[in-house]
C-alpha positions in Angstrom: 89.5 79.7 -148.5 89.3 76.5 -146.1 87.9 77.4 -142.7 88.7 76.0 -139.4 86.8 73.2 -138.2 86.0 72.9 -134.3 83.8 70.0 -132.6 81.3 71.4 -130.1 80.0 68.7 -127.5 77.2 69.0 -124.8 76.6 66.5 -122.0 72.9 65.6 -122.4 70.2 63.3 -121.0 70.7 64.2 -117.5 67.9 66.7 -116.4 64.4 66.7 -117.2 64.4 70.3 -117.2 67.0 70.7 -119.8 65.9 70.5 -123.3 68.7 68.9 -124.7 67.1 68.8 -128.0 67.1 72.5 -128.4 71.2 72.4 -128.5 71.5 70.1 -131.2 71.5 72.3 -134.4 74.4 74.4 -133.0 76.7 71.3 -132.2 78.4 68.5 -133.6 78.5 65.8 -130.7 76.8 65.0 -127.8 77.6 62.9 -124.6 74.8 60.8 -123.5 74.1 60.1 -119.7 74.4 56.4 -118.7 71.9 56.6 -115.9 74.0 56.4 -112.9 74.5 60.0 -112.1 71.1 61.0 -113.6 68.8 60.6 -116.6 66.1 58.0 -117.0 65.5 55.2 -119.9 62.9 57.4 -121.6 65.0 60.4 -121.5 68.2 58.5 -122.8 66.4 56.9 -125.7 64.6 60.1 -126.8 67.9 62.1 -127.0 69.8 59.2 -128.8 67.0 59.3 -131.5 67.3 63.1 -131.6 71.0 62.9 -131.9 70.9 60.6 -134.9 68.3 62.5 -136.9 70.9 65.6 -136.4 73.7 63.4 -137.4 75.5 64.5 -133.9 78.6 62.1 -133.0 77.3 60.3 -130.1 79.3 59.1 -126.9 78.8 57.7 -123.9 78.9 59.7 -120.6 79.4 57.6 -117.7 80.0 58.3 -114.2 80.4 57.0 -110.7 77.3 55.2 -109.7 76.4 58.1 -107.3 73.1 59.7 -108.4 72.8 61.6 -105.0 75.6 64.1 -106.0 75.1 64.0 -109.6 78.4 62.3 -110.1 80.3 65.3 -108.9 81.9 63.9 -106.0 85.0 61.3 -106.2 83.6 58.0 -104.3 85.6 55.2 -102.5 85.2 52.3 -104.8 87.6 49.4 -105.9 89.0 48.8 -109.1 86.7 45.9 -109.8 83.7 47.5 -108.9 84.3 50.6 -110.8 85.4 48.4 -113.9 82.0 46.4 -113.5 80.0 49.8 -113.5 81.9 51.4 -116.3 81.6 48.6 -118.5 78.1 48.1 -117.9 76.9 51.7 -118.4 78.8 52.3 -121.6 77.8 49.1 -123.1 74.1 50.4 -122.3 74.4 53.2 -124.5 76.5 51.3 -127.0 73.8 48.8 -127.6 70.9 51.4 -127.7 72.8 53.5 -130.2 73.2 50.3 -132.5 69.8 49.3 -132.2 68.8 52.7 -133.7 71.3 52.2 -136.4 74.1 54.3 -135.3 77.4 53.8 -134.2 79.1 54.8 -130.8 81.9 57.5 -131.5 83.4 58.3 -128.1 83.3 57.8 -124.5 83.6 60.9 -122.1 83.6 60.5 -118.1 81.4 62.8 -116.3 82.1 65.3 -113.2 84.3 63.7 -110.3 85.5 60.5 -112.3 86.5 62.9 -115.5 88.9 64.8 -112.9 90.1 61.6 -111.5 91.4 60.3 -114.7 94.1 62.9 -114.5 94.6 62.7 -110.9 94.4 58.8 -110.1 96.3 56.5 -112.4 94.5 53.3 -111.2 91.3 55.1 -112.2 92.5 55.9 -115.2 93.8 52.4 -116.0 90.4 51.1 -115.2 88.7 53.5 -117.6 91.2 52.6 -120.2 90.6 48.9 -119.8 86.7 49.3 -120.4 87.3 51.4 -123.7 89.7 48.6 -125.0 87.6 45.8 -124.1 84.5 47.5 -125.7 86.3 48.7 -129.2 89.7 50.0 -129.5 88.1 52.5 -132.3 86.0 54.3 -129.7 87.8 57.3 -128.9 88.1 59.4 -125.5 87.1 62.5 -124.9 89.6 64.0 -122.2 91.0 67.1 -120.6 93.2 68.6 -122.9 96.4 68.2 -121.0 99.6 66.8 -122.5 100.1 64.4 -119.7 96.8 62.6 -119.7 96.7 62.7 -123.6 100.2 60.9 -123.8 99.3 58.3 -121.3 96.3 57.3 -123.3 98.2 57.4 -126.4 100.4 55.1 -124.9 97.7 52.6 -124.3 97.1 52.4 -128.1 93.6 54.2 -127.9 92.5 57.5 -129.5 92.0 60.8 -127.8 90.2 63.9 -128.4 91.4 66.7 -126.3 88.7 68.8 -124.8 88.4 72.4 -123.6 85.5 74.0 -121.7 84.2 77.3 -122.5 82.1 77.6 -119.4 84.6 76.9 -116.8 87.4 78.8 -115.3 90.8 77.3 -115.3 93.6 77.1 -112.7 97.2 78.5 -113.3 98.0 74.7 -113.7 95.8 74.5 -116.8 93.1 72.6 -115.1 89.4 73.1 -114.2 88.8 75.1 -111.3 86.8 73.8 -108.7 83.0 73.9 -109.2 82.7 74.4 -105.3 84.0 77.9 -105.6 82.1 80.9 -106.7 82.5 82.0 -110.0 84.3 79.1 -111.2 81.0 78.2 -113.5 80.4 81.4 -116.0 77.3 82.5 -115.3 77.0 85.3 -118.1 77.4 85.1 -121.9 80.4 87.7 -122.0 82.3 85.3 -119.9 81.9 82.4 -122.1 82.5 84.5 -125.4 85.6 85.9 -124.0 86.7 82.3 -122.8 85.6 81.0 -126.3 87.7 83.8 -128.2 90.6 82.3 -126.3 89.8 78.8 -127.1 89.4 79.2 -130.7 93.2 80.4 -130.7 94.1 77.5 -128.7 94.9 79.3 -125.9 93.2 80.0 -122.4 93.0 82.5 -119.8 93.5 81.3 -116.5 92.0 82.5 -112.8 95.3 84.8 -112.6 94.9 86.1 -115.8 98.0 84.2 -117.5 97.2 83.3 -120.8 98.6 79.6 -121.9 98.4 77.6 -125.0 95.9 74.9 -124.7 95.7 72.7 -127.8 92.2 70.9 -128.4 89.9 69.2 -130.8 86.6 69.7 -129.0 85.1 72.6 -127.0 82.1 71.7 -124.4 79.3 73.4 -123.1 77.5 72.0 -120.2 73.8 72.1 -121.1 73.1 72.0 -117.3 74.9 75.8 -116.9 72.2 78.1 -116.1 71.0 79.9 -119.3 73.1 77.5 -121.7 70.4 77.0 -123.5 69.6 80.9 -124.2 73.4 81.1 -124.9 73.9 78.3 -127.6 72.6 80.2 -130.8 74.9 83.3 -129.7 77.5 81.1 -129.3 76.9 79.6 -132.6 77.3 83.0 -134.3 80.5 83.8 -132.7 82.3 80.8 -133.6 80.8 81.0 -137.4 82.1 84.9 -137.4 85.7 83.4 -136.6 85.4 81.4 -139.7 84.9 78.0 -137.8 82.6 75.2 -139.5 81.1 73.2 -136.2 81.7 69.5 -137.1 
């Protein structure tokens, strides 16, 4: 009997306090920090090399240029300057991956930029222009929402819809704000319960309503407290549900 397949991804090369390599045996793709919201050249290249050794799909993880707020705050930046910083960030990772003999598989925006792709059409246009000008074969990991997915496809680009196992969802099917207590899960039981729904292409919202949520990849944030301890158990749970991680 053929098993179902799901991609599990993690954001990486952000914090020295996180052992990114410990996650790699349990996931299938990673998003490499580009240095504008966190990270260092040494951490980035070390993570890229380890990801290639583990045969992970590698993506660039660009952000607003704002290390002070870890890229998790929208900033006032004009379209031209945003384009310049994003193309520089993604090109940086792309060149490093190619120099090591790999290929950039995808781009996934970080933090506030990730959310603004849904809420701000001008920001989305800039982001899509960056990907288009670099390589139209590069996939975009983006929030699982039909409105956003349709816009990306209309531009002739490939999108991988993403869900989150460690974040609460609003009644609109969007990510609930990190600034409110409880919206980033702090125990494994919550994560497993969310994951159980996600493997069925559904999600339970903050109001306990259950909605369909079509997606192809699921993220666990590597900087979520205890995520490193959770990932082996998460892996076992996914496998116990008859899924291959790839």
